[in-house]
C-alpha positions in Angstrom: 76.9 109.1 41.6 79.0 106.6 42.8 82.2 106.6 41.1 81.7 111.2 41.3 81.3 110.0 45.2 84.3 108.1 45.6 86.3 110.4 43.3 85.4 113.0 45.9 86.5 111.3 48.8 89.4 111.0 47.2 90.4 114.1 46.3 89.5 115.1 50.4 91.6 111.7 51.1 94.5 113.9 49.6 93.7 116.9 50.8 94.2 115.9 54.4 96.8 114.1 53.8 99.0 116.0 52.2 97.8 118.9 54.2 101.2 120.7 55.1 102.9 119.5 52.7 103.7 122.3 49.7 105.5 121.7 46.2 109.2 122.4 45.9 109.2 125.7 43.7 109.5 129.2 44.7 105.6 130.1 45.3 105.2 127.2 47.6 101.7 125.9 45.9 99.9 122.9 48.5 101.1 119.9 47.0 97.2 118.2 46.9 97.2 120.6 43.7 100.0 118.1 42.0 97.8 114.6 42.6 94.3 117.4 41.5 96.6 118.3 38.3 98.2 114.7 37.8 93.8 113.9 37.9 92.9 116.6 35.3 95.8 116.1 32.5 94.0 112.3 32.6 91.0 113.6 31.9 91.7 116.2 29.4 93.9 115.5 27.7 94.0 111.4 27.9 90.3 111.0 28.1 91.1 108.8 30.9 87.7 108.0 32.2 88.9 104.6 34.3 87.2 106.3 37.8 89.9 103.9 40.2 92.6 105.0 37.6 91.7 108.6 38.5 91.1 107.5 42.2 94.8 106.9 41.9 96.2 109.7 40.2 94.9 111.9 42.9 96.2 109.2 45.6 99.7 108.5 43.7 101.8 110.6 46.4 99.8 109.4 49.6 101.5 106.4 50.2 104.8 107.6 49.8 104.7 110.9 50.9 102.4 110.6 54.2 101.5 108.4 57.3 98.8 106.6 54.4 99.4 102.7 54.3 98.4 100.1 51.7 95.5 99.4 54.2 94.0 102.3 54.3 93.8 102.7 50.7 93.0 99.3 50.1 90.4 99.3 52.7 89.1 102.9 51.3 88.8 102.7 48.2 89.1 99.2 46.2 92.5 96.7 45.8 92.3 98.1 42.6 93.5 101.2 42.7 95.5 100.6 45.8 97.4 98.1 43.3 97.8 101.3 41.3 99.2 103.6 43.8 101.7 101.0 44.8 102.9 100.8 41.4 103.4 104.5 41.3 105.2 104.7 44.7 109.0 105.0 45.4 110.2 103.0 48.1 111.3 105.4 50.4 113.9 103.4 52.1 116.2 103.2 49.2 118.6 106.6 48.8 117.3 109.2 46.1 119.4 107.9 42.6 118.2 103.9 43.6 114.5 105.0 43.7 114.9 107.6 40.1 117.2 105.0 38.6 114.1 102.0 39.6 111.7 104.3 37.8 113.5 104.0 34.5 114.0 100.2 35.2 110.1 99.6 36.1 108.1 101.8 33.5 108.1 99.1 30.6 106.4 96.6 33.2 103.4 99.0 35.1 99.9 98.0 34.0 98.0 100.3 31.5 96.6 102.4 34.2 99.5 102.6 36.8 101.9 104.2 33.0 98.9 106.8 32.3 99.6 108.3 36.0 103.5 107.7 35.8 102.1 110.2 31.8 100.1 112.7 34.0 102.8 112.6 36.7 105.9 113.5 35.0 103.6 115.7 32.6 103.4 117.5 36.3 106.3 117.9 37.7 108.3 119.0 33.9 106.0 121.2 33.3 106.5 122.9 37.4 110.2 122.8 36.4 109.4 125.8 33.3 106.8 127.4 36.2 108.1 127.5 38.9 110.9 125.9 39.6 112.5 125.4 43.2 114.5 127.9 44.3 117.8 126.2 44.8 117.5 124.4 41.5 120.3 125.3 39.2 119.9 124.9 35.2 122.5 121.9 35.2 119.9 119.8 38.1 116.6 121.0 36.4 118.2 119.6 32.8 119.2 116.5 34.5 115.3 115.7 35.9 114.0 116.2 32.7 116.9 113.6 30.8 115.4 111.5 34.0 111.7 112.2 33.3 112.5 111.4 29.1 114.5 108.3 30.2 111.2 107.7 32.6 109.3 108.4 30.0 110.8 106.0 26.9 109.1 103.0 29.0 105.9 104.4 29.0 105.5 105.0 25.3 102.5 104.0 23.5 100.0 103.5 26.0 98.5 106.8 25.2 99.5 109.2 21.9 97.5 112.3 23.6 99.6 112.0 26.7 102.8 111.2 25.2 102.2 114.1 22.7 101.5 116.2 26.0 104.4 115.4 27.4 106.8 115.7 24.1 105.3 119.6 24.1 106.2 119.9 27.8 109.5 118.8 27.7 110.7 120.6 24.4 109.4 123.7 26.2 111.3 122.8 29.0 114.2 122.5 27.2 114.1 126.1 25.4 113.5 127.2 28.8 116.4 126.2 30.5 118.3 127.4 27.4 117.3 130.9 27.3 119.6 133.6 28.2 118.5 135.1 31.1 
């Protein structure tokens, strides 16, 4: 019961931290839906039942995209959750190009827990490119994002075949969608 309570506390924490944020897509979906979807993908497709990985999935963008500190995550959710969140967080002091390249370089060296979070995150993000792309993203930009996502995932392979298969299906759907004539 304590583990379920911690998941709900993490969901509440993420909702409050991301309360003024929306996804980049045209519908302006509340941002918190994304980390909740990442956790859902882990459970439903990846068969992940490690509550600390699921909590970290829910919190995976809090340090990167809000005023949340490493200390705050560690004190509220423990050092392992904090470590997982840090593994999948970008350093916002770097340029976007540097951050993207570092994701590719670091992917093979992540812990298995961070790898499955990163896999589910990319599945969610690329599905959004299909279903709810940012209005100002051209086909070329969407394709570049998909290509980059594949480069990141290449370094994560071997950790969860079910998530990898879902990623491959989402990529195939994304490519079909982008290349389909309007």
